[in-house]
C-alpha positions as CSV (number, residue, x, y, z in Angstrom):
1,M,127.2,115.1,133.4
2,Q,125.9,118.3,132.2
3,V,122.4,118.4,130.3
4,E,122.5,120.5,127.2
5,N,119.3,122.3,126.7
6,L,118.0,121.9,123.2
7,G,114.8,123.2,123.3
8,K,111.5,123.5,125.5
9,L,111.4,119.4,126.3
10,E,114.3,118.5,124.2
11,R,117.9,117.6,126.2
12,R,121.4,116.3,125.6
13,L,124.0,114.5,127.4
14,H,127.3,113.8,126.7
15,I,128.1,109.8,127.4
16,S,131.3,109.0,127.8
17,V,133.1,105.5,129.2
18,P,136.5,104.6,129.5
19,V,137.7,101.9,127.2
20,D,139.5,99.8,129.6
21,E,136.4,99.5,132.0
22,I,134.8,98.1,128.8
23,E,137.5,96.0,127.8
24,K,138.0,94.5,131.5
25,E,134.4,93.5,131.9
26,V,134.2,92.0,128.6
27,D,137.0,89.7,129.4
28,T,135.8,88.5,132.5
29,R,132.6,87.2,130.9
30,L,134.4,85.7,127.9
31,K,136.6,84.1,130.7
32,R,132.9,83.0,132.5
33,L,131.5,82.0,129.2
34,S,134.5,79.6,128.1
35,R,133.8,77.7,131.5
36,T,130.5,76.4,130.0
37,V,130.6,77.3,126.1
38,R,130.7,73.9,123.7
39,M,132.4,73.1,120.4
40,A,132.9,70.8,118.3
41,G,136.5,69.1,118.5
42,F,136.6,70.2,122.1
43,R,136.0,69.2,125.9
44,P,133.6,71.2,127.7
45,G,135.2,73.9,129.3
46,K,138.5,73.2,127.3
47,V,137.7,75.6,124.0
48,P,141.2,78.1,123.7
49,M,140.3,81.5,124.7
50,K,141.5,82.7,121.6
51,I,138.5,81.0,119.7
52,V,136.0,81.8,122.5
53,S,136.9,85.8,121.8
54,Q,136.8,85.4,117.9
55,Q,133.1,83.1,118.3
56,Y,132.0,85.5,120.8
57,G,133.3,88.6,121.3
58,Y,131.7,91.1,119.5
59,Q,128.4,89.7,120.8
60,V,129.8,90.5,124.4
61,H,131.9,93.6,123.5
62,N,127.8,95.2,122.1
63,E,126.2,93.3,125.3
64,V,128.6,95.1,128.0
65,L,128.8,98.4,125.7
66,N,124.7,98.9,125.7
67,E,125.1,97.9,129.6
68,K,128.0,100.8,130.1
69,I,126.2,103.5,128.3
70,G,122.5,102.6,129.6
71,G,123.9,102.5,133.0
72,A,126.0,105.7,132.9
73,F,122.8,107.5,131.4
74,S,120.6,106.1,133.8
75,K,122.9,108.0,136.6
76,A,122.7,111.4,135.2
77,V,119.2,111.3,134.8
78,E,118.8,110.3,138.5
79,E,121.6,112.9,139.4
80,N,119.7,115.7,137.7
81,Q,116.6,114.5,138.6
82,L,115.3,114.0,135.1
83,R,111.5,112.6,133.9
84,V,112.6,111.3,130.5
85,A,109.4,110.7,128.1
86,G,110.3,107.8,125.7
87,S,113.6,106.7,125.1
88,P,116.8,108.3,123.8
89,N,118.6,108.6,120.7
90,I,122.2,107.3,121.0
91,T,124.8,108.5,118.4
92,A,128.1,107.6,118.7
93,K,131.0,110.5,118.8
94,D,134.7,111.0,118.8
95,G,135.5,110.5,122.6
96,G,139.3,111.1,121.8
97,E,142.1,108.6,123.5
98,G,141.1,106.1,126.0
99,A,137.0,106.5,126.3
100,V,134.3,105.5,124.0
101,S,131.5,108.2,124.1
102,F,128.3,109.0,122.9
103,D,125.6,111.6,122.8
104,A,122.4,110.8,124.1
105,T,119.0,113.2,123.2
106,F,115.8,112.9,124.8
107,E,112.7,114.4,125.2
108,I,111.5,115.4,129.3
109,Y,108.1,115.1,131.0
110,P,106.3,118.7,130.7
111,E,105.4,120.8,133.4
112,V,101.3,120.9,133.3
113,R,99.3,123.7,134.5
114,I,95.9,123.0,134.8
115,E,94.5,127.2,135.0
116,A,91.0,128.4,136.4
117,L,89.1,124.7,136.3
118,E,86.3,126.9,138.5
119,Q,85.9,128.7,135.2
120,A,85.5,125.6,132.6
121,A,81.9,124.2,131.8
122,V,81.2,121.1,132.5
123,S,77.7,119.1,131.2
124,R,76.2,116.5,133.5
125,A,73.8,113.9,131.9
126,K,70.6,113.1,133.2
127,T,68.3,110.3,131.9
128,E,65.0,108.9,134.2
129,V,64.2,105.6,133.7
130,D,60.5,104.9,133.9
131,E,57.7,102.2,132.7
132,A,57.7,104.0,129.5
133,A,61.3,102.8,129.4
134,V,61.0,99.8,130.5
135,D,57.9,99.2,127.7
136,R,60.3,100.0,125.1
137,T,63.2,97.5,126.1
138,I,60.6,94.9,126.6
139,E,59.6,95.6,123.1
140,I,63.0,95.7,121.5
141,L,63.5,92.5,123.3
142,R,60.5,91.5,121.5
143,Q,62.0,92.3,118.3
144,Q,65.2,90.8,119.0
145,R,63.4,87.3,119.5
146,G,61.8,87.6,116.6
147,H,61.9,85.1,113.4
148,F,60.6,84.9,109.8
149,H,58.2,83.4,108.3
150,S,57.2,82.9,104.5
151,K,54.0,84.9,103.5
152,A,53.9,82.3,100.8
153,A,54.0,79.5,103.0
154,H,50.1,78.5,105.0
155,G,51.7,77.9,108.3
156,H,54.7,76.5,109.9
157,G,55.6,72.9,110.1
158,H,52.2,71.3,110.6
159,G,50.3,74.0,112.3
160,Q,49.0,76.9,111.6
161,E,50.4,79.2,114.6
162,H,52.7,80.6,112.6
163,A,50.4,81.7,109.9
164,A,51.2,85.4,108.7
165,P,47.6,87.7,109.8
166,V,44.8,87.4,107.5
167,D,45.0,91.0,106.8
168,A,48.4,91.1,105.9
169,P,49.6,91.8,102.6
170,V,51.2,89.3,100.3
171,T,53.4,91.8,98.7
172,A,56.4,93.3,100.7
173,A,55.5,95.6,103.1
174,A,57.4,97.4,106.7
175,G,58.6,95.4,108.6
176,D,59.2,92.2,105.9
177,R,62.5,90.7,105.2
178,V,63.0,90.3,101.3
179,T,65.2,87.9,99.6
180,V,66.4,89.4,96.1
181,D,68.2,88.7,93.0
182,F,69.5,92.3,91.8
183,V,72.2,93.2,89.2
184,G,73.5,97.4,88.6
185,T,74.9,98.8,85.8
186,I,76.0,102.3,85.4
187,D,76.3,103.2,81.3
188,G,75.8,99.6,80.7
189,E,78.7,98.2,82.9
190,A,78.8,96.1,86.1
191,F,80.4,97.9,88.7
192,E,81.6,96.4,92.2
193,G,79.3,95.9,94.5
194,G,76.9,96.4,92.1
195,S,75.3,92.9,92.3
196,G,73.6,89.9,94.5
197,Q,71.8,87.0,95.0
198,A,69.7,85.5,97.6
199,F,70.2,89.0,99.5
200,Q,68.7,89.5,102.3
201,F,67.7,92.6,104.1
202,V,64.5,94.1,106.0
203,L,62.6,96.8,104.7
204,G,62.1,100.0,107.2
205,E,65.7,99.1,108.4
206,G,67.3,101.8,106.4
207,R,70.5,99.2,105.4
208,M,69.4,99.5,101.9
209,L,69.4,103.3,100.3
210,P,65.7,104.8,100.4
211,E,65.5,104.4,96.4
212,F,66.4,100.7,96.6
213,E,63.8,100.0,99.6
214,A,61.0,102.1,97.7
215,A,61.5,99.6,94.8
216,A,61.0,96.4,96.7
217,T,58.3,97.7,98.7
218,G,55.2,96.2,97.3
219,M,56.8,93.5,95.3
220,A,55.8,89.9,95.5
221,V,57.3,86.5,95.2
222,G,58.4,85.8,91.7
223,E,58.0,89.6,90.6
224,S,61.0,91.8,88.7
225,K,61.3,95.3,87.9
226,T,64.1,97.6,86.9
227,F,64.6,100.9,88.4
228,E,67.5,103.6,88.5
229,L,69.3,105.0,91.7
230,R,71.7,107.9,91.9
231,F,74.0,107.2,94.6
232,P,74.5,109.9,97.1
233,D,77.5,112.4,96.3
234,D,79.2,111.3,99.6
235,Y,78.6,108.0,99.1
236,H,81.2,105.4,100.9
237,G,81.9,103.7,97.5
238,A,84.1,106.8,95.9
239,A,83.9,104.9,92.6
240,V,79.7,105.3,92.2
241,A,79.3,108.3,94.2
242,G,77.2,110.6,92.7
243,K,76.2,108.2,89.7
244,T,73.1,106.8,88.4
245,A,72.9,103.2,88.4
246,R,70.1,100.9,86.8
247,F,69.2,98.1,89.1
248,A,67.5,94.6,87.4
249,L,65.9,93.4,90.6
250,D,63.8,89.7,91.3
251,V,61.7,89.1,94.4
252,K,62.6,85.7,95.6
253,D,60.7,85.7,98.9
254,V,58.9,87.7,101.0
255,E,58.8,87.1,105.1
256,W,56.9,88.4,107.8
257,A,58.4,88.9,111.2
258,H,56.4,87.2,114.1
259,V,57.5,88.2,117.9
260,P,56.9,86.2,120.9
261,A,54.2,87.9,123.1
262,V,54.4,89.1,126.4
263,D,54.0,86.1,128.5
264,E,55.5,83.5,131.2
265,E,57.5,81.9,128.4
266,F,59.1,85.1,126.9
267,A,59.9,86.0,130.6
268,R,61.5,82.7,131.2
269,S,63.5,82.9,128.2
270,L,64.6,86.5,130.0
271,G,66.0,84.3,132.9
272,V,62.9,84.6,135.3
273,A,63.0,81.0,136.6
274,D,59.1,81.3,137.3
275,G,57.5,83.5,134.6
276,D,56.6,85.6,136.4
277,L,55.9,88.9,134.4
278,E,56.2,91.9,137.3
279,R,59.5,90.3,138.1
280,M,60.5,90.5,134.8
281,R,59.7,93.9,134.7
282,V,61.4,94.6,138.2
283,D,64.8,93.0,136.4
284,I,64.6,94.7,133.3
285,R,64.5,98.3,135.3
286,S,67.1,97.1,137.4
287,N,69.2,96.1,134.5
288,L,68.3,99.6,132.1
289,E,69.3,101.7,135.6
290,R,72.6,100.1,135.6
291,E,73.6,100.8,132.2
292,V,71.7,103.8,131.8
293,R,74.4,105.1,135.0
294,K,77.1,103.9,132.9
295,R,76.2,105.2,129.6
296,L,75.6,108.8,131.5
297,Q,78.9,108.1,133.4
298,A,80.9,107.9,130.2
299,R,79.1,111.1,128.7
300,T,79.5,113.0,131.7
301,K,83.5,111.6,132.0
302,E,83.5,113.0,128.1
303,S,82.5,116.6,128.9
304,V,85.0,116.5,132.2
305,M,87.9,115.5,129.8
306,N,87.1,118.1,127.4
307,A,87.3,120.6,129.9
308,L,90.3,119.3,131.5
309,L,91.9,119.4,128.1
310,A,90.9,123.0,127.6
311,S,91.9,124.1,131.0
312,A,95.9,122.5,130.4
313,Q,98.5,124.2,129.0
314,M,101.4,122.1,128.8
315,D,104.4,121.1,125.8
316,V,103.9,117.5,124.6
317,P,107.0,115.4,124.1
318,K,106.9,114.1,120.4
319,A,108.5,110.8,121.4
320,L,105.1,110.1,123.4
321,I,102.7,111.0,120.4
322,D,105.2,108.5,118.0
323,A,104.7,106.1,120.8
324,E,100.9,106.3,121.1
325,T,100.4,106.3,117.2
326,Q,102.3,103.1,116.6
327,R,100.5,101.5,119.5
328,L,97.0,102.5,117.6
329,I,98.2,101.5,114.4
330,E,99.2,97.9,115.9
331,N,95.7,98.0,117.6
332,A,93.7,99.0,114.2
333,G,96.0,96.2,112.3
334,E,94.9,93.6,114.9
335,E,91.4,94.1,114.7
336,M,91.3,94.3,110.8
337,R,92.9,90.6,111.1
338,R,90.5,89.7,113.2
339,R,87.5,90.7,111.2
340,G,89.2,88.9,108.3
341,M,90.3,92.1,106.2
342,A,93.6,92.1,104.4
343,A,95.7,95.1,105.8
344,E,96.1,96.4,102.0
345,S,92.4,96.9,101.9
346,M,93.4,100.2,104.3
347,P,97.1,101.2,104.6
348,L,97.5,101.9,108.3
349,T,99.6,105.3,107.6
350,P,100.6,107.6,111.1
351,E,98.9,110.2,109.8
352,L,95.2,108.4,110.6
353,F,95.9,108.2,114.2
354,T,98.4,111.2,115.0
355,S,95.7,113.5,116.2
356,Q,93.7,110.8,118.5
357,A,97.6,109.7,119.4
358,E,98.3,113.8,121.1
359,R,94.9,113.8,122.3
360,R,95.5,110.4,124.6
361,V,98.8,111.6,125.8
362,R,97.2,115.1,126.3
363,L,94.7,113.6,128.4
364,G,96.9,110.9,130.2
365,L,99.3,114.0,131.2
366,V,96.5,116.0,132.9
367,L,95.2,112.9,134.8
368,A,98.5,112.0,135.9
369,E,99.2,115.6,137.4
370,L,95.5,115.4,139.1
371,V,96.3,112.3,140.7
372,K,99.5,113.2,141.8
373,T,99.2,116.5,143.0
374,E,94.9,116.1,144.2
375,D,95.6,112.7,146.0
376,L,93.2,110.9,143.6
377,Q,94.4,107.4,143.2
378,A,92.1,104.6,143.2
379,K,91.6,103.1,147.1
380,P,91.5,99.5,147.7
381,E,88.0,99.9,149.1
382,Q,86.6,101.9,145.4
383,V,88.5,99.0,144.0
384,K,86.4,96.3,146.1
385,A,83.1,98.4,145.8
386,H,83.7,98.4,141.6
387,V,84.2,95.1,141.2
388,E,80.9,94.2,143.5
389,D,78.9,96.6,141.1
390,L,79.9,95.1,138.0
391,A,79.5,91.7,139.3
392,Q,75.7,92.5,139.6
393,S,75.0,92.2,136.1
394,Y,76.1,88.6,135.7
395,E,74.3,85.5,137.2
396,K,77.1,84.6,139.8
397,P,78.5,87.7,141.5
398,A,80.8,86.1,143.6
399,E,82.2,83.8,141.2
400,V,83.4,87.2,138.9
401,V,84.5,88.9,142.1
402,R,86.2,85.8,142.7
403,W,87.5,85.9,138.9
404,Y,88.7,89.9,139.7
405,F,90.6,89.4,142.2
406,A,92.9,86.2,141.3
407,D,94.4,88.5,138.5
408,R,96.3,91.6,139.4
409,S,96.0,92.6,135.7
410,R,91.9,92.5,135.9
411,L,92.3,94.6,139.5
412,A,94.7,96.7,137.2
413,D,92.2,97.5,134.7
414,V,89.4,98.1,137.3
415,E,91.8,100.8,139.1
416,A,92.3,102.4,136.3
417,L,88.5,103.0,135.9
418,V,88.1,104.0,139.6
419,L,90.8,106.6,139.0
420,E,89.0,108.4,136.1
421,E,85.9,108.3,138.3
422,N,87.9,110.3,141.0
423,V,89.0,112.6,138.7
424,V,85.5,113.3,137.3
425,N,84.3,113.8,140.7
426,F,86.7,115.9,141.8
427,V,85.6,118.1,138.7
428,L,82.5,118.0,139.1
429,G,83.2,119.4,142.7
430,R,85.3,122.5,141.1
431,A,83.6,123.7,137.4
432,R,80.3,125.1,136.3
433,V,78.3,122.3,136.0
434,D,75.2,122.3,133.7
435,D,72.8,119.4,134.2
436,L,71.7,118.1,130.4
437,A,68.5,116.1,130.1
438,V,69.0,113.0,127.3
439,P,66.0,111.7,126.0
440,F,66.2,107.8,127.1
441,D,65.9,106.4,123.5
442,E,69.4,108.7,122.4
443,L,71.0,107.4,125.9
444,M,70.2,103.9,124.4
445,G,70.6,104.3,120.6
446,N,67.5,103.7,119.6
447,A,66.8,106.8,118.2
């Protein structure tokens, strides 16, 4: 079969299947079916062929036709050594007497050229885990284990151990959690999302707009006030962006934050059985170093992938972009359902995902080319080492290792990660690499 070139990647094949070949196979299958088909009024295997043909002939004919077309297409693709990207578009055409004919239009995988990789610039992120980083992490862990107590109360339970500090102001201050009722209006009219009851937020966390936090700061339980707030022009709620609202605010409760001391009990809460504070610091540092290494690798990998995309030249099959776009839409829809969001709240149109889909397809083609030409496949010993490293962050590493090796799909995910690491290391050995110091807080998202 001759392949017709329709463009850079688009090709067309003419497929013709003899009618008698199709009819012969249909007849064979209907006879085989008649031996087992059940139909009211007839004993099994005794249904007349005419009735079997009337009942199942159309379905069997379509099955045979699809198989014959698929087989002819596969044979032609193999004979012409074509790498088909996506599924072919099959259209019927006049095949003349004694034959059924179709045109199969499809795209092929492109040639990928990676040029001047030695001139590509890559940033390799660096961060030091020092004692200050450990101290900062301990403080974050303390805050996470904190709880709140009302400033209006003199204690908690029957004791005074949870009473607010003597010099703590009774009014709301930074770090306090406030519970408020509020009603907002614009030009005297209430607006969606502008009201709340028993609404809680912590002053200083930035969850609310600065004007709202400023209004609540200094208020005591039972106090009320009104204030004006102008929504930013780029506010996520388009209906109120750039408008000025008037809020009535009532404070129902003001609570101070009680965080645990760094003592043996705190260490035990972090999994240090004997409460040894030095062992706690060692464990925290070890976990930090593992997490920092993972985040640094992610940053460096992103820089490498950007460099690869900039260095690669190729035409991208539209079929692959469309398939990846559809996959991203389905993933986004599933995530919305998981969060309890209605699909109507944000229509998932292909345009929202096309750019991301094209980048992912391009990157996949580049990685596949590098892996093939440079022999960067994930080796068994690399996969094993990666699984063991992943397992170290769990309480029972040996069980985690067994869990990974018990399922081929789990190992496949690890193999994909190792393959990417191989590509990153290959590029770092070829490109111009600049070490980039990243502050610890910035890397960990604490800045």
